[in-house]
C-alpha positions in Angstrom: 104.9 -57.3 28.8 105.2 -54.2 26.8 106.0 -50.9 28.5 103.6 -48.3 27.0 104.0 -44.6 27.9 101.8 -43.2 30.6 100.5 -40.6 28.0 98.1 -42.0 25.4 98.5 -41.1 21.8 95.4 -39.3 20.4 94.5 -39.5 16.7 95.4 -35.8 16.2 97.6 -33.6 18.3 96.8 -30.1 16.9 95.5 -28.9 20.2 95.0 -25.3 19.1 92.8 -26.4 16.3 90.8 -28.6 18.7 90.4 -25.7 21.2 89.3 -23.4 18.5 86.6 -25.9 17.4 85.5 -26.7 20.9 85.0 -23.1 21.8 83.5 -22.3 18.4 79.8 -22.6 17.2 77.6 -24.0 20.0 79.9 -22.8 22.8 79.9 -19.3 24.1 82.2 -19.9 27.0 85.2 -18.2 25.4 83.4 -14.9 26.0 84.7 -15.3 29.6 88.5 -15.9 29.1 89.2 -15.6 32.8 87.2 -18.8 33.2 88.4 -20.8 30.2 92.1 -20.0 30.1 93.2 -22.2 33.0 91.4 -25.1 31.5 93.0 -24.5 28.1 96.4 -24.4 29.8 96.0 -28.0 31.2 94.8 -29.2 27.7 97.9 -27.8 26.1 100.1 -29.6 28.6 99.2 -32.9 27.0 100.5 -34.9 30.0 97.7 -37.3 30.5 95.8 -35.2 33.0 92.1 -35.4 32.3 91.0 -32.6 30.0 88.3 -30.3 31.5 86.6 -27.8 29.4 83.6 -25.6 30.0 80.6 -25.1 27.7 78.1 -22.3 27.9 75.1 -21.6 25.7 74.1 -18.0 26.1 70.7 -18.3 24.5 69.6 -21.0 27.1 72.0 -20.1 29.9 73.0 -23.8 30.0 76.4 -24.4 31.5 78.2 -27.8 31.4 81.7 -29.1 32.0 83.2 -31.7 29.7 85.8 -34.1 31.3 87.8 -36.0 28.7 89.7 -39.1 29.9 92.5 -39.1 27.2 94.9 -41.3 29.2 94.4 -45.1 29.0 96.0 -45.7 32.4 93.9 -43.0 34.2 90.7 -43.5 32.2 89.2 -46.3 34.4 89.6 -44.0 37.5 88.4 -40.7 36.2 84.8 -41.2 37.5 86.3 -41.8 40.9 88.4 -38.7 40.6 85.4 -36.6 39.7 83.4 -38.1 42.6 86.3 -37.4 45.0 86.8 -33.7 44.0 83.4 -32.6 42.7 80.5 -34.9 43.5 78.0 -35.3 44.8 78.6 -32.0 46.7 79.1 -29.8 43.7 78.0 -32.0 40.8 74.3 -32.2 40.0 74.9 -35.0 37.5 73.2 -38.2 38.9 75.3 -40.8 36.9 79.0 -40.5 36.5 79.3 -42.6 33.4 80.8 -41.7 30.0 78.4 -40.2 27.5 77.9 -41.2 23.8 79.2 -38.2 21.9 76.9 -36.7 19.2 78.8 -36.1 15.9 76.0 -33.7 14.8 76.8 -31.4 17.7 79.7 -29.2 16.7 81.3 -29.1 20.1 81.2 -32.9 20.6 82.2 -33.4 17.0 85.4 -31.5 17.9 86.1 -34.0 20.7 85.5 -37.0 18.3 87.8 -35.4 15.6 90.7 -34.8 18.0 90.5 -37.7 20.5 88.5 -40.3 18.6 84.9 -41.6 19.1 85.8 -44.1 21.8 87.3 -41.6 24.3 85.6 -41.6 27.7 83.9 -38.2 28.1 81.8 -37.1 31.0 79.3 -34.2 30.8 78.7 -32.6 34.2 76.4 -29.8 35.4 75.9 -28.0 38.7 72.5 -26.6 37.7 71.5 -22.9 37.2 72.9 -21.4 40.4 76.0 -19.3 39.5 77.8 -20.1 42.8 77.2 -23.8 42.3 78.7 -23.5 38.8 81.8 -21.8 40.2 82.2 -24.4 42.9 82.1 -27.2 40.2 84.7 -25.4 38.1 87.0 -24.9 41.0 86.6 -28.5 42.2 87.6 -29.8 38.7 90.5 -27.4 38.6 91.7 -28.8 41.9 91.4 -32.3 40.4 93.5 -31.4 37.4 96.1 -29.7 39.6 96.4 -32.8 41.8 96.5 -35.3 39.0 99.1 -33.3 37.1 101.5 -33.6 40.0 101.3 -37.4 40.1 104.5 -39.5 39.7 105.1 -40.5 36.1 104.8 -44.2 35.3 106.3 -45.8 32.3 104.5 -49.1 32.6 101.1 -50.4 33.3 99.4 -53.6 34.4 96.4 -54.1 32.2 93.5 -56.0 33.6 92.9 -59.2 31.6 89.6 -59.3 29.7 88.4 -62.2 31.7 88.8 -60.3 34.9 86.9 -57.3 33.5 84.1 -59.6 32.3 83.9 -61.1 35.8 83.8 -57.7 37.4 81.0 -56.6 35.0 78.9 -59.6 35.9 79.6 -59.1 39.6 78.7 -55.4 39.4 75.4 -56.3 37.9 74.7 -59.0 40.4 75.6 -56.7 43.4 73.5 -53.8 42.1 76.4 -51.6 40.9 74.7 -49.7 38.1 77.3 -47.0 37.6 80.1 -49.4 38.2 78.8 -51.8 35.6 78.7 -48.9 33.1 82.3 -48.0 33.9 83.5 -51.5 33.5 81.6 -51.9 30.2 83.4 -48.8 29.0 86.8 -50.4 29.9 85.8 -53.6 28.1 84.8 -51.7 25.0 88.1 -49.7 24.9 90.2 -52.7 25.6 89.0 -54.7 22.6 89.1 -58.5 22.2 85.3 -59.0 22.1 83.3 -59.1 18.9 80.6 -56.5 18.3 78.0 -59.1 19.1 79.5 -60.0 22.4 79.7 -56.4 23.4 76.0 -56.1 22.5 75.2 -59.1 24.7 76.8 -57.3 27.7 74.8 -54.1 26.9 71.6 -56.1 26.6 72.1 -57.8 29.9 72.7 -54.5 31.6 69.7 -52.8 30.1 67.5 -55.8 31.1 68.7 -55.6 34.7 67.9 -51.9 34.8 64.5 -52.5 33.3 65.1 -50.1 30.4 62.9 -52.0 27.9 62.4 -49.2 25.4 66.2 -48.5 25.3 67.0 -52.2 24.8 64.5 -52.7 21.9 65.9 -49.5 20.3 69.4 -50.8 20.0 70.4 -50.6 16.3 72.4 -53.8 16.5 69.6 -55.8 18.1 68.2 -57.5 14.9 71.7 -58.7 14.0 72.3 -60.0 17.4 69.1 -62.0 17.4 69.9 -63.5 14.0 73.1 -65.0 15.4 71.4 -67.2 18.0 72.7 -65.4 21.1 72.8 -67.1 24.5 69.6 -67.9 26.3 69.9 -65.1 28.8 70.3 -62.5 26.0 67.2 -63.9 24.2 65.3 -63.8 27.5 66.3 -60.2 28.1 64.9 -59.2 24.7 61.7 -61.2 25.3 61.4 -59.5 28.8 61.6 -56.1 27.1 58.9 -57.1 24.6 56.6 -58.2 27.4 56.9 -54.9 29.3 56.5 -52.7 26.2 53.6 -54.4 24.3 52.1 -57.3 26.3 51.9 -56.3 30.0 49.0 -53.8 29.6 46.6 -55.9 27.4 47.3 -59.0 29.5 46.6 -57.1 32.7 43.1 -56.3 31.4 42.7 -59.9 30.2 42.8 -59.2 26.5 44.9 -62.0 24.9 43.8 -61.1 21.4 45.1 -57.5 21.8 48.3 -58.8 23.2 48.8 -61.0 20.1 48.0 -58.1 17.8 50.5 -55.9 19.7 53.2 -58.6 19.3 52.4 -59.0 15.6 52.7 -55.2 15.0 55.8 -54.7 17.1 58.0 -51.8 16.0 60.8 -52.2 15.1 60.1 -55.6 13.7 62.5 -58.1 15.3 63.4 -61.7 14.6 62.3 -62.8 18.0 63.2 -66.4 19.2 59.5 -67.3 19.2 60.3 -71.0 18.7 62.4 -71.3 21.9 61.2 -74.0 24.3 59.0 -72.2 26.8 60.7 -74.1 29.7 64.0 -72.3 29.0 62.7 -68.9 30.2 61.3 -67.0 33.2 57.7 -65.9 33.4 57.7 -62.7 31.2 59.7 -64.2 28.4 57.6 -67.4 28.5 54.5 -65.2 28.2 55.8 -63.7 25.0 56.4 -67.2 23.6 52.9 -68.3 24.6 51.3 -65.3 23.0 53.3 -66.0 19.8 52.2 -69.6 19.8 48.5 -68.6 20.3 48.8 -66.2 17.4 50.2 -68.9 15.0 47.9 -71.6 16.5 50.8 -73.8 17.5 48.8 -76.6 19.2 51.8 -78.8 20.1 53.7 -76.0 21.8 50.7 -74.9 23.8 50.0 -78.5 25.0 53.7 -78.9 26.0 53.6 -75.6 27.9 50.5 -76.6 29.8 52.2 -79.7 30.9 55.0 -77.7 32.5 52.8 -75.0 33.9 54.1 -75.5 37.5 57.5 -74.1 36.5 56.1 -70.6 37.0 54.2 -68.9 39.8 50.9 -67.2 39.1 52.6 -63.9 39.7 55.3 -64.6 37.1 53.0 -65.7 34.3 49.4 -64.3 34.0 46.7 -66.9 34.7 44.6 -65.4 31.8 47.1 -66.9 29.4 46.6 -70.4 30.8 42.8 -70.1 30.7 43.0 -69.0 27.1 45.3 -71.8 26.1 43.1 -74.4 27.8 40.1 -73.2 25.8 42.2 -73.3 22.6 43.5 -76.8 23.0 40.2 -78.1 24.4 41.8 -79.7 27.5 42.4 -78.7 31.1 45.9 -79.9 32.0 46.7 -79.8 35.7 49.7 -77.7 36.6 52.8 -79.9 36.7 54.4 -80.3 40.1 58.0 -79.2 40.2 60.1 -80.7 42.9 62.1 -77.5 42.9 59.1 -75.2 43.2 57.7 -72.5 41.1 60.0 -70.1 39.2 62.7 -72.8 38.4 63.9 -72.7 34.9 64.3 -76.1 33.4 67.0 -76.7 30.9 67.9 -79.7 28.8 71.0 -81.5 29.9 73.5 -83.5 27.9 76.7 -85.3 28.7 78.8 -82.2 28.0 77.1 -79.8 30.4 78.2 -79.0 33.9 75.8 -80.6 36.3 76.1 -78.9 39.6 78.0 -76.5 41.9 81.0 -78.7 42.7 81.4 -79.5 39.0 81.1 -75.7 38.2 83.8 -74.7 40.7 86.2 -77.4 39.5 85.6 -76.3 35.9 86.2 -72.6 36.8 89.5 -73.5 38.4 90.5 -75.2 35.2 89.3 -72.4 33.0 86.9 -74.8 31.3 85.2 -73.1 28.3 81.9 -74.6 29.6 81.9 -72.1 32.5 81.1 -68.9 30.4 78.3 -70.9 28.7 76.8 -71.7 32.1 76.9 -68.1 33.0 75.5 -66.7 29.7 72.7 -69.4 29.6 71.9 -69.4 33.3 71.7 -73.2 33.3 72.8 -73.1 36.9 69.2 -72.2 37.6 68.3 -75.9 37.3 70.8 -77.1 39.9 70.0 -77.7 43.5 69.8 -74.5 45.6 73.1 -73.4 47.0 71.7 -73.6 50.5 71.5 -77.4 50.1 75.0 -77.6 48.8 76.6 -75.2 51.3 78.8 -77.6 53.2 79.7 -79.7 50.2 80.8 -76.7 48.2 82.7 -75.2 51.2 84.6 -78.5 51.5 85.9 -78.0 48.0 86.6 -74.3 48.4 88.9 -74.7 51.4 91.2 -76.9 49.3 91.8 -74.2 46.7 95.2 -72.5 46.3 95.6 -68.8 45.7 95.8 -68.9 41.9 92.7 -71.1 41.9 90.8 -68.7 44.0 91.5 -66.0 41.4 89.5 -68.0 38.9 86.7 -68.7 41.3 86.4 -65.0 42.3 85.9 -64.2 38.6 82.6 -66.0 38.7 81.4 -64.7 42.1 78.4 -63.1 40.4 76.9 -66.5 39.9 77.0 -67.3 43.7 75.4 -63.9 44.5 72.7 -64.4 41.9 72.0 -68.0 43.0 71.6 -67.1 46.7 69.3 -64.2 45.7 67.8 -61.6 47.9 66.6 -63.9 50.7 68.7 -67.1 50.6 71.5 -68.1 52.9 74.8 -69.9 52.3 76.9 -69.1 55.3 79.8 -71.5 54.7 80.2 -70.6 51.0 79.9 -66.8 51.7 82.5 -67.1 54.5 85.0 -68.7 52.2 84.4 -66.3 49.4 84.8 -63.3 51.8 88.0 -64.7 53.3 89.4 -65.2 49.8 88.6 -61.7 48.7 90.2 -60.1 51.7 93.3 -62.4 51.5 93.8 -61.7 47.8 93.2 -58.0 48.2 90.5 -58.0 45.5 89.3 -54.6 46.3 88.3 -52.8 43.2 85.0 -51.0 43.2 83.3 -54.1 41.8 85.0 -56.3 44.3 83.8 -54.1 47.2 80.2 -54.3 46.0 80.6 -58.1 45.8 82.2 -58.2 49.2 79.3 -56.2 50.7 76.7 -58.5 49.0 78.4 -61.6 50.4 78.7 -60.0 53.9 74.9 -59.3 53.8 74.3 -62.9 52.8 76.4 -64.2 55.6 74.9 -61.9 58.3 71.3 -62.9 57.3 72.2 -66.5 58.2 72.2 -65.6 62.0 75.8 -66.8 62.6 77.1 -67.9 65.9 79.1 -65.5 68.0 82.4 -67.0 67.1 81.7 -67.0 63.3 80.3 -63.4 63.5 83.5 -62.2 65.3 85.8 -64.0 62.9 84.2 -62.4 59.9 84.1 -58.9 61.4 87.8 -59.3 62.4 88.7 -59.9 58.8 86.7 -56.9 57.6 88.3 -54.7 60.4 91.8 -55.8 59.5 91.3 -55.0 55.8 89.4 -51.7 56.2 92.5 -49.6 56.1 93.1 -50.7 52.5 89.7 -49.6 51.2 87.8 -47.5 53.6 87.9 -43.8 52.8 86.1 -40.8 51.4 86.2 -42.1 47.9 84.4 -45.2 48.9 82.2 -43.6 51.5 79.0 -45.0 50.1 80.2 -48.6 50.3 81.8 -48.0 53.7 78.5 -46.6 55.1 76.6 -49.5 53.5 78.9 -51.9 55.6 78.4 -49.9 58.8 74.7 -49.7 58.3 74.5 -53.4 57.8 76.1 -53.8 61.2 73.2 -51.9 62.7 70.3 -53.8 61.0 71.9 -57.3 61.3 71.6 -59.4 64.5 74.6 -58.8 66.7 75.9 -61.7 68.9 79.2 -59.8 69.8 78.9 -56.1 70.6 82.7 -55.7 71.0 83.5 -57.1 67.5 80.8 -54.9 66.0 82.1 -51.8 67.7 85.7 -52.4 66.7 84.7 -53.0 63.1 82.5 -49.9 63.1 85.5 -47.8 64.3 87.7 -49.2 61.6 85.1 -48.3 59.0 84.0 -44.9 60.2 87.3 -43.4 61.5 88.7 -42.8 57.9 85.5 -41.0 57.0 85.7 -38.9 60.2 89.3 -37.8 59.2 88.0 -36.7 55.8 84.6 -35.5 56.9 84.9 -32.0 55.3 85.1 -33.8 51.9 82.0 -35.9 52.5 78.7 -35.1 51.0 76.3 -33.6 53.6 74.0 -36.7 53.5 76.9 -39.1 53.9 78.2 -37.1 56.9 74.8 -37.1 58.5 74.4 -40.8 58.1 77.9 -41.4 59.4 77.1 -39.4 62.5 73.9 -41.3 63.1 75.8 -44.6 62.7 78.4 -43.6 65.2 75.6 -42.9 67.7 73.9 -46.3 66.9 77.1 -48.3 67.0 78.6 -46.6 70.1 81.6 -45.2 68.1 83.1 -42.2 70.0 83.7 -39.8 67.1 82.7 -36.2 67.2 81.3 -34.8 63.9 81.4 -31.2 62.9 78.4 -29.2 61.8 78.6 -28.2 58.2 79.5 -24.5 57.8 76.7 -22.3 56.5 78.5 -21.3 53.4 78.9 -25.0 52.5 75.2 -25.6 52.6 74.6 -25.3 48.9 72.0 -28.0 48.6 70.1 -29.5 51.4 67.0 -31.7 51.4 65.4 -29.4 53.9 65.1 -26.8 51.1 63.4 -28.9 48.5 59.7 -28.2 47.6 57.1 -30.9 48.2 57.7 -33.9 46.1 57.2 -37.7 46.1 60.0 -40.2 46.0 59.6 -44.0 45.3 62.4 -46.1 46.8 62.6 -49.7 45.4 64.8 -52.5 46.8 64.3 -56.1 47.6 65.9 -55.4 51.0 63.2 -54.2 53.4 65.7 -53.1 56.0 67.5 -50.9 53.5 64.2 -49.4 52.4 63.3 -48.5 56.0 66.6 -47.0 56.8 66.8 -44.9 53.7 63.2 -43.7 54.0 63.9 -42.7 57.7 66.9 -40.7 56.6 64.9 -38.8 54.0 62.1 -38.1 56.4 64.6 -36.8 59.0 66.2 -34.4 56.5 63.1 -33.0 54.9 59.5 -32.7 55.9 58.5 -31.9 52.3 59.5 -35.3 50.9 56.8 -37.9 50.7 58.6 -41.3 50.6 56.9 -44.5 49.4 58.7 -47.8 49.2 58.3 -51.1 47.4 60.0 -54.5 47.5 57.6 -56.2 45.1 59.3 -58.8 42.8 56.7 -58.4 40.1 54.4 -55.7 38.8 51.3 -55.0 41.0 48.5 -52.4 41.0 50.1 -50.8 44.1 53.5 -50.6 42.4 52.0 -49.1 39.3 50.2 -46.4 41.3 53.4 -45.6 43.2 55.5 -45.3 40.0 52.9 -43.1 38.3 52.7 -40.7 41.3 56.5 -40.4 41.9 58.5 -37.4 41.0 61.8 -39.3 41.7 62.2 -43.0 41.4 65.3 -44.6 43.0 66.1 -48.3 42.1 68.4 -50.7 43.8 68.8 -53.5 41.3 70.8 -56.2 43.2 69.1 -59.5 42.5 66.1 -57.6 41.2 64.2 -59.0 38.3 63.1 -57.3 35.1 59.5 -58.1 36.2 59.7 -55.3 38.7 62.3 -52.8 37.4 60.9 -53.0 33.9 57.4 -52.6 35.3 58.4 -49.5 37.2 60.2 -47.8 34.3 57.3 -48.6 31.9 54.7 -47.2 34.3 56.5 -44.1 35.6 55.2 -40.6 34.8 56.5 -38.5 31.9 58.5 -36.0 34.0 59.8 -38.5 36.6 63.5 -38.6 37.3 64.7 -42.2 37.6 68.1 -42.9 39.2 69.9 -46.1 40.2 71.8 -46.9 43.3 75.4 -48.0 42.7 75.2 -50.6 45.4 72.5 -52.3 47.5 72.9 -50.8 51.0 71.2 -47.9 52.7 73.9 -45.3 52.0 74.0 -46.2 48.3 70.2 -45.9 48.0 70.2 -42.6 50.0 73.0 -41.1 47.9 71.1 -42.0 44.7 67.9 -40.5 46.1 69.7 -37.2 46.9 71.2 -37.1 43.4 67.8 -37.7 41.9 66.0 -35.1 44.0 68.7 -32.5 43.3 68.5 -33.2 39.6 64.7 -33.0 39.7 64.4 -29.7 41.6 67.3 -27.9 39.9 
């Protein structure tokens, strides 16, 4: 293994020329040298400390802070550093993810010229309040001062590309929106993937977030589609097409208008319109059917009718089936699927993996068929994990440590397969135990650990199994519970409240292990996190006293916001109820509406259109709902995504969205 320096090499090292360009046209901050000089000093040190530079536009009074992660060792952790020192208490920015720099902007062009176009750069704002701006600058100065005193390292352990890809998929499956963006940035910087494969990851992420318009606007999309991408990538594109051009005419029963919209799609794309309909979920299948109607493909329509039972009426509009029956002149009874509606049927051959035991065995052996199963989603045709729980567990318990490493890299598939309401207690127990034993505790790993814990707890475990699991979490908490992971920690603690409890002692001991580290650092917690932690202590009988926030720290509180409407979306009704309750307690001016619909409905459309702030938890959510919400939201709405799937994650995102909206 090579031993690269802790300090990355930038394309150009003329720091004075860079600073002159950064504080040149488009940036009036240098009119206040008492503000800019300390930040310039850190930039001149060139020791790998994140570069922090202010930008101020006098004409608009807009003030922002640029954080440039110029050190390849520290770059993956800069968003955590920003969160620890500045956000969300001082930072208005809702999403701590690197921005795409604009070469037409003279200030951002200076960054590109000096550090290169791929450098991770964060753009932060504290709003218009002068005191808020000072607090943000001071917090970032403390961050630089702390990081600059770190011990120097002359070597690094780089995460393998396979591990990063596994973490990316796991973050998406567990609802880690910001985490998936950070991992994608690491994958892009690391190299080793083709441009097409990077585009596949980007498309999968945009599909999960329901950002149909952004997905279809990707400049590389046509090239990707011409290269016969994996099934799930093709389906993501078809999902986006459905939401943007077909959903509205089909909702009013106008199939002809739907076909005309598809024909006139802009930009024109080489859509996979000849895919077998049975490969895809309801929305993508609807696009294929509309395309077949438009070109009068009789054979494809008859074949589709024969497999009609593969989709529920909610997934695929009944108006399409009625129109197809009229066209082909027959009424074909819906096929009966033994696996029920919504199951995707895929063709099988002798070279495909055929089930869960086969999949795990192949994963352990690093079989190249495993990535194909993940990218094509062919596991959707296998028996439900609940039916295979004991059989799969029997295989998992035989694995050795290095084999568990390979299985953990595909944990996203297990989370996806169980879904938002399934159970697989034996499998989830083994996966949780392996994660804790192997110390797989990155941000993505913690999100997966929480998702698996929620799956286990919803199975109504016996007292002994409940206590065993909680003992493992309690014993490991000292390694990962703290202020920097407060949202995940609070998600775990909140789940202990909402889940059935067969052992009060085990629950209390685990709650103490989770909440005591937050109590020690309570002055660094965001106000909303501290309030939730205090409530959880009361509910879980944890004897910790929490301080009231000093008045001069009360820079933003929900109690001060004007009347507004917030839509909370999650498939977990308990999380929705807990988050809504917290918002109601902290502000009488906030009208909270919730939804856990899996597909678009008239009620969901009305809620999305009337909301000022929309907060989405995407774990196991389908594009049918998230895409519907984003397509039907109002023009001035502020949409934010939870980086996790628990109550604390949803509440934190709500506060960020509300703050961004009102300031």
